[in-house]
C-alpha positions as CSV (number, residue, x, y, z in Angstrom):
1,M,-0.2,0.1,0.2
2,G,3.0,2.8,0.5
3,K,3.8,1.9,-2.9
4,W,0.7,3.1,-4.0
5,F,0.3,5.9,-1.7
6,G,3.0,7.8,-2.5
7,R,2.1,7.7,-6.0
8,I,-1.1,8.6,-6.4
9,A,0.4,11.4,-3.9
10,L,2.4,12.4,-6.8
11,I,-0.6,11.6,-9.1
12,V,-2.7,14.0,-7.8
13,G,-0.4,16.9,-7.8
14,F,-0.2,15.4,-11.6
15,I,-3.4,15.9,-12.0
16,S,-4.4,19.0,-10.5
17,A,-2.6,20.6,-13.7
18,V,-3.4,18.4,-16.2
19,I,-6.0,20.1,-18.1
20,G,-6.4,19.1,-22.0
21,I,-3.4,18.2,-22.6
22,V,-2.4,18.3,-26.5
23,V,1.2,17.1,-27.5
24,Y,2.6,17.2,-30.6
25,V,6.2,17.0,-30.7
26,N,8.3,17.6,-34.4
27,D,11.8,16.2,-35.6
28,E,13.1,19.6,-34.9
29,V,11.9,19.7,-30.9
30,R,13.1,16.1,-31.0
31,A,16.6,17.0,-32.4
32,R,16.9,19.9,-29.7
33,L,15.8,17.3,-26.7
34,F,17.9,14.2,-28.2
35,P,21.0,16.3,-30.6
36,D,22.9,12.7,-30.8
37,L,19.6,10.2,-31.5
38,A,17.2,10.3,-34.0
39,P,14.5,9.4,-33.1
40,A,14.7,8.6,-29.6
41,T,14.0,5.7,-27.9
42,R,12.3,4.9,-24.8
43,A,15.5,4.4,-23.1
44,D,16.6,7.8,-24.6
45,V,14.0,9.5,-22.8
46,Q,14.4,7.8,-19.3
47,E,17.1,9.2,-19.2
48,Q,16.7,12.6,-20.4
49,M,13.6,13.1,-18.5
50,R,14.5,15.7,-16.4
51,L,14.5,18.4,-18.5
52,S,16.4,22.0,-17.7
53,E,13.7,25.3,-17.5
54,E,15.0,26.2,-21.0
55,R,13.9,22.9,-22.7
56,I,10.9,22.3,-20.8
57,V,9.3,25.9,-22.3
58,S,10.8,25.5,-25.8
59,V,9.6,22.2,-25.7
60,V,5.8,23.5,-24.4
61,Q,6.0,26.3,-26.5
62,A,6.5,24.2,-30.0
63,S,4.2,21.6,-28.8
64,V,1.2,23.4,-28.9
65,S,1.7,25.8,-31.4
66,A,1.5,22.6,-33.5
67,A,-1.6,21.2,-31.2
68,L,-3.1,24.4,-31.8
69,T,-2.7,24.4,-35.8
70,N,-3.7,20.6,-35.8
71,A,-7.1,21.9,-34.2
72,Q,-7.5,24.4,-36.6
73,A,-7.0,22.9,-39.6
74,Q,-9.5,20.1,-38.0
75,G,-12.4,23.2,-37.6
76,T,-11.6,23.1,-33.5
77,D,-11.8,26.5,-32.2
78,F,-9.4,26.8,-28.3
79,S,-10.0,29.5,-26.3
80,G,-7.5,31.4,-24.2
81,D,-8.1,29.9,-21.3
82,E,-7.8,26.7,-22.8
83,R,-4.3,27.1,-24.4
84,N,-3.3,28.2,-21.4
85,N,-4.2,24.8,-19.6
86,Y,-2.6,22.7,-22.2
87,E,0.4,24.7,-21.8
88,A,0.2,24.9,-17.9
89,A,-0.5,20.4,-18.3
90,L,2.6,19.8,-20.4
91,T,4.7,21.7,-18.6
92,S,3.9,19.8,-15.6
93,L,4.0,16.2,-17.1
94,L,7.4,17.1,-18.6
95,A,9.1,18.6,-15.0
96,S,7.4,15.1,-13.2
97,E,9.7,13.4,-11.7
98,D,7.7,10.3,-10.8
99,P,8.6,7.5,-12.9
100,T,5.1,6.4,-12.8
101,F,4.6,8.7,-15.5
102,N,7.7,8.0,-17.9
103,D,5.6,5.6,-20.3
104,A,3.1,8.3,-20.3
105,K,5.5,11.2,-20.5
106,F,7.4,8.9,-23.4
107,L,4.4,8.3,-25.9
108,A,3.7,12.0,-25.1
109,L,6.8,13.1,-26.5
110,S,6.9,10.9,-28.9
111,G,3.6,12.6,-30.4
112,Q,1.6,9.4,-29.6
113,T,-0.7,11.9,-27.9
114,E,-3.4,9.4,-27.7
115,A,-1.5,6.6,-26.5
116,A,-0.6,8.8,-23.5
117,A,-4.4,8.9,-22.9
118,D,-4.5,5.3,-23.1
119,E,-2.0,4.9,-20.5
120,L,-3.6,7.2,-17.9
121,V,-6.8,4.9,-18.2
122,T,-4.9,1.6,-18.1
123,M,-3.3,3.1,-15.0
124,A,-6.6,4.3,-14.0
125,E,-8.6,1.0,-14.3
126,L,-5.7,-1.6,-12.6
127,T,-8.1,-2.5,-9.8
128,S,-6.6,-5.9,-9.6
129,G,-3.0,-7.3,-10.0
130,D,0.2,-7.4,-8.2
131,A,0.0,-4.0,-7.4
132,D,-2.9,-2.3,-4.9
133,P,-6.0,-0.7,-6.9
134,I,-5.9,3.1,-6.7
135,P,-8.8,4.4,-4.8
136,E,-12.2,5.3,-6.9
137,R,-11.5,9.1,-6.5
138,D,-7.5,9.5,-8.0
139,R,-9.0,7.1,-11.0
140,A,-11.7,9.2,-11.8
141,S,-9.2,12.1,-11.9
142,L,-6.8,9.9,-13.9
143,L,-9.5,9.3,-16.2
144,R,-10.3,13.3,-16.6
145,S,-7.1,13.4,-17.3
146,A,-7.2,11.2,-19.9
147,G,-10.1,13.1,-21.4
148,D,-8.7,16.0,-21.2
149,I,-5.8,14.7,-23.1
150,L,-8.7,13.1,-26.2
151,V,-10.7,16.2,-26.3
152,P,-9.0,17.9,-29.2
153,S,-8.1,14.4,-31.3
154,D,-10.8,12.6,-30.2
155,P,-14.1,14.6,-28.7
156,E,-16.3,11.5,-28.5
157,K,-13.9,9.1,-26.8
158,A,-13.2,11.8,-24.0
159,L,-16.5,12.4,-23.4
160,A,-16.8,8.4,-22.8
161,T,-13.8,8.9,-20.9
162,Y,-15.4,11.6,-18.5
163,R,-18.3,9.7,-17.8
164,K,-16.2,6.8,-17.3
165,A,-15.1,8.8,-14.9
166,Q,-18.1,10.5,-13.1
167,E,-19.6,7.0,-12.5
168,L,-16.5,6.6,-10.0
169,D,-17.2,10.4,-8.5
170,P,-20.5,11.3,-9.4
171,H,-20.9,14.4,-7.7
172,N,-18.0,15.8,-9.2
173,Q,-18.9,19.6,-10.5
174,I,-15.7,19.6,-12.2
175,L,-16.3,16.3,-14.3
176,A,-19.8,17.3,-14.8
177,T,-18.6,20.7,-16.1
178,R,-16.2,19.0,-18.6
179,I,-19.4,16.6,-19.8
180,Q,-21.9,19.8,-20.4
181,Q,-19.9,21.6,-22.5
182,L,-17.8,18.5,-24.4
183,S,-21.3,17.4,-24.8
184,A,-23.0,20.3,-26.3
185,Q,-19.7,20.9,-28.3
186,T,-20.0,17.5,-30.3
187,A,-23.9,17.7,-29.9
188,A,-25.9,17.2,-33.4
189,A,-27.3,20.2,-35.1
190,N,-31.3,20.8,-34.4
191,Q,-33.4,19.6,-37.6
192,V,-36.1,21.8,-38.4
193,A,-38.9,19.9,-37.6
194,A,-43.0,21.2,-37.4
195,I,-44.3,22.7,-34.2
196,P,-47.1,20.8,-32.9
197,N,-50.2,23.3,-32.2
198,A,-48.2,26.1,-34.0
199,Q,-51.4,27.9,-35.1
200,F,-54.1,29.6,-32.5
201,E,-56.8,32.3,-32.3
202,F,-56.9,34.9,-30.1
203,D,-60.4,36.7,-30.5
204,G,-60.3,37.1,-34.1
205,L,-56.8,36.9,-34.6
206,L,-54.9,34.8,-36.0
207,F,-51.3,33.8,-34.8
208,E,-49.1,31.2,-36.0
209,F,-45.8,30.2,-34.2
210,E,-42.6,29.7,-36.7
211,G,-39.7,29.2,-34.4
212,C,-37.0,30.3,-32.8
213,E,-33.0,30.9,-34.9
214,N,-30.2,32.1,-32.9
215,S,-27.5,34.6,-34.5
216,E,-25.8,36.5,-32.9
217,K,-28.9,36.1,-29.8
218,L,-31.8,33.5,-29.8
219,N,-34.8,35.6,-31.9
220,C,-38.6,34.1,-31.7
221,V,-41.2,34.5,-34.6
222,L,-45.0,34.9,-34.8
223,S,-47.1,36.0,-37.3
224,V,-50.1,37.3,-36.8
225,T,-53.3,38.1,-39.4
226,N,-56.6,40.3,-38.9
227,T,-59.7,37.9,-39.9
228,T,-62.1,39.6,-38.9
229,P,-63.5,43.0,-40.4
230,D,-63.3,45.4,-37.7
231,E,-59.7,46.5,-36.3
232,K,-58.2,44.9,-33.4
233,H,-55.8,46.5,-30.8
234,L,-52.4,44.2,-30.3
235,F,-50.3,44.9,-27.3
236,T,-47.3,42.4,-27.0
237,R,-46.0,41.8,-23.4
238,S,-42.7,40.3,-22.6
239,V,-42.0,36.4,-23.5
240,W,-40.6,33.7,-21.3
241,A,-38.5,30.8,-22.1
242,V,-36.9,28.4,-19.9
243,D,-33.8,26.9,-21.6
244,E,-32.1,23.5,-21.9
245,H,-29.9,24.7,-18.6
246,S,-33.6,25.4,-16.8
247,R,-32.4,29.4,-16.5
248,W,-35.0,31.3,-17.2
249,M,-34.7,33.7,-19.8
250,R,-36.4,37.0,-20.7
251,D,-37.3,38.9,-24.0
252,T,-35.1,42.2,-24.3
253,R,-37.2,43.1,-27.1
254,R,-40.5,43.3,-29.0
255,N,-41.4,44.2,-32.2
256,V,-44.5,44.3,-34.8
257,R,-42.9,44.2,-38.1
258,A,-45.7,46.5,-39.0
259,S,-45.9,48.7,-37.0
260,S,-42.1,49.0,-35.8
261,H,-43.6,48.7,-31.8
262,Y,-44.6,45.9,-29.4
263,T,-48.3,47.5,-30.2
264,W,-50.6,47.5,-33.1
265,N,-53.8,48.4,-33.8
266,V,-54.8,45.6,-36.6
267,P,-56.6,46.8,-39.6
268,S,-58.7,43.8,-41.0
269,L,-57.6,41.5,-43.0
270,E,-54.0,42.5,-42.3
271,A,-50.7,40.7,-41.3
272,S,-47.6,41.2,-40.2
273,Q,-44.7,39.1,-38.1
274,I,-43.7,39.4,-34.6
275,D,-39.8,40.1,-33.3
276,F,-39.5,38.7,-29.9
277,T,-35.6,38.8,-29.3
278,F,-33.9,37.6,-26.1
279,G,-30.3,38.5,-24.4
280,R,-28.2,35.5,-25.4
281,T,-28.5,32.6,-27.4
282,A,-30.2,28.8,-26.3
283,N,-30.1,25.5,-28.2
284,I,-33.4,24.2,-26.7
285,L,-36.1,26.1,-24.9
286,Q,-37.8,23.4,-22.8
287,Y,-40.2,26.0,-21.7
288,L,-41.9,29.1,-24.2
289,T,-45.0,31.6,-23.0
290,F,-46.4,34.3,-25.3
291,D,-48.2,37.1,-23.7
292,L,-50.7,38.7,-26.3
293,H,-53.6,40.9,-25.2
294,V,-55.8,41.9,-27.5
295,E,-58.7,44.0,-27.5
296,N,-57.2,44.6,-23.5
297,V,-58.1,41.1,-23.0
298,S,-54.8,38.7,-22.1
299,Y,-54.3,35.3,-23.4
300,K,-51.0,32.8,-23.0
301,K,-49.8,30.8,-25.3
302,T,-46.5,27.9,-24.4
303,F,-45.1,25.6,-26.2
304,R,-42.2,23.1,-24.9
305,D,-39.3,21.8,-26.3
306,V,-38.6,23.8,-28.6
307,A,-35.8,22.9,-30.5
308,V,-33.4,26.4,-31.8
309,R,-32.7,26.8,-35.3
310,G,-29.1,27.1,-35.6
311,G,-28.4,24.9,-32.0
312,R,-27.9,21.3,-31.2
313,D,-29.2,18.8,-30.2
314,V,-28.3,18.5,-26.4
315,Q,-30.0,17.3,-23.4
316,V,-31.6,19.1,-20.9
317,R,-30.8,19.1,-17.8
318,Q,-31.7,16.1,-15.7
319,M,-32.1,15.1,-11.6
320,R,-29.0,14.0,-10.8
321,A,-29.2,10.7,-8.7
322,I,-28.8,10.1,-5.1
323,D,-26.5,7.9,-3.5
324,P,-28.6,4.8,-2.8
325,T,-27.3,4.2,0.5
326,Y,-29.6,7.2,1.8
327,P,-32.8,6.7,-0.3
328,D,-34.2,9.1,2.3
329,R,-32.4,11.6,0.2
330,A,-34.9,12.3,-1.8
331,F,-38.4,13.2,-1.0
332,S,-41.5,14.8,-2.3
333,V,-43.5,17.9,-1.5
334,S,-46.8,19.0,-3.3
335,G,-45.7,17.5,-6.3
336,V,-41.6,18.6,-6.4
337,Q,-39.5,15.4,-6.2
338,F,-36.0,16.7,-4.4
339,H,-32.8,15.2,-4.4
340,F,-30.3,16.1,-1.5
341,L,-27.0,15.5,-3.2
342,G,-24.7,15.4,-0.4
343,C,-21.9,18.0,1.0
344,S,-18.6,18.6,-0.3
345,N,-15.8,21.0,0.2
346,P,-14.6,21.2,3.9
347,D,-12.9,24.8,3.3
348,A,-15.4,26.2,2.4
349,P,-18.9,23.7,2.7
350,V,-20.9,23.1,-0.4
351,C,-24.3,21.3,-0.1
352,R,-26.9,20.8,-3.7
353,F,-29.9,20.1,-4.2
354,D,-32.0,19.4,-6.9
355,L,-35.6,19.8,-8.1
356,L,-38.7,18.5,-10.3
357,N,-41.7,19.8,-10.8
358,T,-43.9,16.7,-11.7
359,G,-47.2,18.3,-11.4
360,S,-49.5,19.7,-13.4
361,E,-48.7,23.8,-12.0
362,T,-46.2,25.8,-11.8
363,A,-44.7,26.1,-8.7
364,V,-43.0,28.3,-6.3
365,I,-40.1,27.6,-4.3
366,N,-38.5,29.7,-2.0
367,V,-35.2,28.4,-0.6
368,R,-33.8,29.9,3.1
369,S,-30.3,30.2,4.6
370,D,-29.4,26.9,5.9
371,V,-28.2,26.0,9.6
372,A,-25.5,23.1,10.1
373,Y,-23.6,22.2,13.1
374,D,-19.8,21.3,12.7
375,H,-17.7,18.4,15.1
376,N,-18.0,21.0,18.0
377,S,-21.7,21.2,17.7
378,R,-20.5,25.0,16.6
379,A,-23.7,26.5,14.2
380,I,-22.9,27.5,11.3
381,E,-24.9,29.3,8.9
382,S,-25.0,29.7,4.8
383,V,-25.2,32.4,2.7
384,L,-29.2,33.1,1.3
385,P,-28.4,30.4,-1.3
386,E,-30.1,31.0,-5.0
387,L,-32.2,28.8,-7.0
388,D,-30.4,28.0,-10.5
389,I,-33.2,29.4,-12.4
390,S,-34.3,32.9,-11.1
391,G,-31.1,33.3,-9.7
392,D,-32.5,34.3,-6.6
393,N,-33.7,32.6,-3.4
394,R,-37.2,32.6,-5.1
395,G,-38.2,31.0,-8.6
396,E,-41.3,29.9,-10.6
397,V,-40.4,26.3,-11.9
398,P,-42.9,25.2,-14.5
399,P,-44.1,21.3,-15.0
400,G,-42.1,19.3,-16.3
401,I,-38.6,21.4,-15.5
402,T,-35.6,20.5,-13.7
403,T,-33.2,22.9,-11.7
404,G,-31.7,23.3,-8.2
405,W,-29.7,25.6,-5.6
406,T,-26.2,25.4,-4.4
407,V,-26.1,26.1,-0.4
408,N,-22.3,27.8,0.7
409,F,-20.8,28.2,3.6
410,R,-18.1,30.5,4.2
411,K,-16.8,28.9,7.4
412,P,-15.0,25.5,7.2
413,S,-15.7,22.5,8.5
414,S,-15.0,19.2,7.5
415,F,-17.7,17.1,9.2
416,F,-21.3,18.0,9.6
417,Q,-23.0,16.6,12.7
418,E,-26.2,17.5,11.8
419,Y,-27.5,19.9,8.5
420,R,-30.3,21.2,8.7
421,A,-32.3,22.2,5.2
422,S,-35.4,24.9,4.9
423,I,-38.0,24.7,1.8
424,E,-41.0,26.5,0.7
425,V,-43.1,25.1,-1.8
426,N,-46.3,27.0,-2.8
427,G,-45.9,28.5,0.8
428,N,-45.8,25.4,2.4
429,R,-42.5,25.8,4.6
430,I,-40.8,22.1,5.6
431,T,-37.5,21.7,7.3
432,R,-35.0,18.4,6.4
433,S,-32.2,17.3,8.5
434,Y,-29.4,14.9,7.4
435,R,-26.8,13.6,9.7
436,D,-23.1,12.7,9.9
437,L,-21.9,13.9,6.4
438,P,-17.9,14.2,6.2
439,L,-17.5,17.1,3.9
440,G,-13.7,15.4,2.8
441,D,-11.1,12.3,2.4
442,G,-9.0,13.5,5.7
443,P,-9.6,11.6,9.2
444,M,-13.0,11.9,11.0
445,P,-12.8,14.6,13.8
446,E,-13.6,14.3,17.1
447,I,-17.2,14.6,17.8
448,K,-17.9,17.2,20.8
449,T,-19.2,14.9,23.5
450,L,-20.0,14.8,27.0
451,D,-18.8,12.7,29.7
452,A,-20.1,12.2,33.3
453,T,-17.5,10.9,34.9
454,A,-15.7,14.0,34.6
455,V,-18.1,16.4,36.5
456,F,-17.5,18.7,39.2
457,G,-18.9,17.8,42.6
458,P,-21.2,14.9,43.2
459,D,-24.1,17.0,42.1
460,G,-22.0,18.0,38.5
461,Y,-24.2,16.0,36.3
462,F,-28.3,15.8,36.9
463,E,-30.9,15.9,33.5
464,A,-33.7,18.0,33.3
465,G,-36.4,18.0,30.2
466,G,-34.6,15.3,28.3
467,V,-31.1,16.8,28.5
468,E,-27.8,15.5,30.2
469,F,-26.0,18.6,32.3
470,A,-22.4,18.1,33.2
471,F,-21.0,20.9,35.3
472,M,-17.4,20.8,34.5
473,G,-16.1,23.8,36.2
474,C,-14.3,26.6,36.0
475,T,-11.1,28.0,34.7
476,D,-9.4,31.6,34.3
477,T,-8.4,33.1,37.3
478,L,-8.7,36.5,35.7
479,K,-11.8,36.1,34.4
480,P,-13.6,33.4,35.5
481,V,-15.4,31.1,32.7
482,C,-17.7,28.4,34.3
483,R,-18.7,25.5,31.5
484,T,-21.3,23.0,31.9
485,D,-21.8,20.6,29.1
486,V,-25.3,19.4,27.7
487,R,-26.7,17.0,25.5
488,N,-29.9,16.1,24.2
489,T,-30.9,12.7,24.6
490,T,-34.3,13.0,22.8
491,D,-35.1,12.8,19.2
492,A,-36.4,16.5,18.7
493,Y,-35.2,19.7,19.3
494,V,-35.1,21.5,22.7
495,K,-34.0,24.3,23.8
496,V,-31.8,25.7,26.7
497,S,-31.0,29.0,28.2
498,A,-28.6,29.8,30.1
499,G,-29.6,31.6,33.1
500,R,-27.9,33.9,35.8
501,A,-25.4,32.3,38.0
502,E,-24.0,33.9,41.3
503,G,-21.4,33.0,43.9
504,T,-19.7,34.5,46.6
505,H,-14.8,34.4,47.0
506,D,-13.0,36.2,49.5
507,G,-14.9,35.7,52.5
508,G,-18.5,36.4,51.5
509,Q,-17.9,38.8,48.4
510,E,-20.5,38.9,46.2
511,V,-20.4,38.1,42.4
512,R,-22.6,37.6,39.5
513,S,-22.1,36.0,36.1
514,A,-21.4,39.3,33.6
515,N,-23.2,36.8,30.5
516,A,-24.0,33.4,29.9
517,V,-23.9,31.5,26.5
518,V,-25.2,28.2,24.8
519,L,-21.7,28.1,22.7
520,M,-23.7,26.4,19.9
521,N,-24.7,29.5,18.9
522,N,-23.2,31.7,20.8
523,D,-26.4,33.2,22.0
524,F,-27.8,33.0,25.8
525,S,-30.5,30.1,24.3
526,G,-30.3,28.1,21.4
527,E,-32.2,24.6,20.1
528,I,-29.9,21.3,20.2
529,P,-30.5,19.1,17.4
530,P,-31.4,15.4,18.6
531,G,-28.3,13.6,19.8
532,L,-25.9,17.0,19.8
533,T,-23.6,18.2,22.7
534,T,-22.5,21.7,23.5
535,T,-21.7,23.8,26.4
536,I,-23.2,26.6,28.2
537,E,-20.2,29.2,29.6
538,H,-21.2,31.6,32.4
539,R,-18.7,34.2,32.0
540,F,-17.3,36.6,35.1
541,S,-15.5,40.4,35.1
542,P,-13.8,40.3,38.7
543,E,-10.5,38.0,39.3
544,V,-11.9,34.9,41.4
545,G,-9.4,32.3,43.0
546,T,-12.4,30.0,44.6
547,F,-15.8,30.5,44.2
548,D,-16.4,29.9,48.3
549,T,-20.1,29.3,46.7
550,L,-21.7,28.8,43.2
551,D,-24.9,28.9,42.4
552,I,-26.0,27.8,38.6
553,R,-29.7,28.4,36.8
554,Y,-30.5,26.6,33.3
555,S,-33.7,25.5,31.4
556,A,-34.8,22.7,28.8
557,G,-37.5,23.3,27.1
558,D,-40.3,24.5,29.9
559,Q,-38.3,23.0,33.0
560,R,-35.8,24.8,34.9
561,E,-32.8,23.8,37.1
562,S,-30.6,25.1,39.4
563,R,-27.6,23.6,40.9
564,S,-25.4,24.9,43.6
565,F,-22.0,24.2,44.7
566,S,-19.4,25.0,47.1
567,A,-15.5,25.0,47.0
568,V,-15.0,25.2,43.4
569,P,-11.6,26.0,42.3
570,V,-11.1,28.7,39.5
571,Q,-7.9,26.9,37.4
């Protein structure tokens, strides 16, 4: 195992920089690398694997330039960011001194890019044999790197490799983004097809939806004809659409061609076209609704799954699967299905949800800031989440549409003892709690617990209102702090409060606590989740060496308790 752990550490270091390696080394570059030998052999590469910085720069510049030329010849475009990624990845590969990558480096330096990717895939799929298998997440990283290598030369193969990686690491957002972007790039162009129920009539005005087209922006066209002998007043209101990513789009311009305005007094038997222009392009409109006023009466017409001319036949957003080990992470409220996808990223925790409206009416969703409790039972509040469909904490989700949201926390935590989500569906608010969520691959942190054997005095441990109390004594003679650990033994949240503490010292001098807080939420009271342990602190201002007497008040739920202690040293 030690051998593979060492290799894995180096693999991860390399993989972090490998984003789309494209290697092509021509004869001139090989000659500079191996001036005495042409062509280079595997032994030559291994002998000269430690390249100087100047040689690495030279190889990288020549290789990236050649790769860019080849890509342009194939009709593939590369952004500046992608080019920078290739350069960084190639530099990392050439600078690596890990012998594990010697075969892949030899193949890359020999211009055999796909073979180098296949070598990484072979390493990732090594799950049996003499060597210890690589953990799934590191295998997924290797497959992701192989996919990056294959993107410019074989996008379809790269996409298949990414999907293999996603099977091993299903909640990896980088992989999900790679797959989404590459799927859009490789998808076939949309086919022109008849639009069902394209013709409709409102109060004598005959409309026909002619479809949508991408140019610089998305434009949708309606034709209108007045079939009556009377003039009709037409007023067009905002058009809303949901694209393939399940994001709302709103038109930025409405124009009746006959009037050059968004209104028109339509003469009898006259016809025109109406343009509805949006601020961005789209491939698929999952939902498109027109709001048309005829003679001051509002009419609405909705179309579903409109393929945009000039767009690509991409897959619209779908619900991501939950971990089957935790079936309670799937639930339904008022015709809306929810999937809790878990939490990750210990430096700034992130929790994710997907939802699908399975009802027949538009669902109004509201999300609020959530609360999590770390391994020390400290409450951490998230920033206000935003629904993907609206970019706001409130959003309307039409029937059949999938969307979701991300919950971000700004304080680091490697473990959530409890995560409590708050969701509102059509005005009905619910909460969902999830327990024992590790956020990373590191060791399990020590969870705060109550030790009934370490209390001060014979009366230091007691129970009230389903809560255990353990008085642990006092510390800090300059500004004494007396601590009581409390643990909720019930299966429901219990409110505990820190009452006043009073005592005497130095032969009868009275002293009172300056403040008292429940550390879980740094307030004088707080609701403790089931099974969690926190601490109540009573803080004093004057210097005290020993409390001759000490009286402390507490409450748990509706029950109040007080405890008296004598000869309490302040340590």
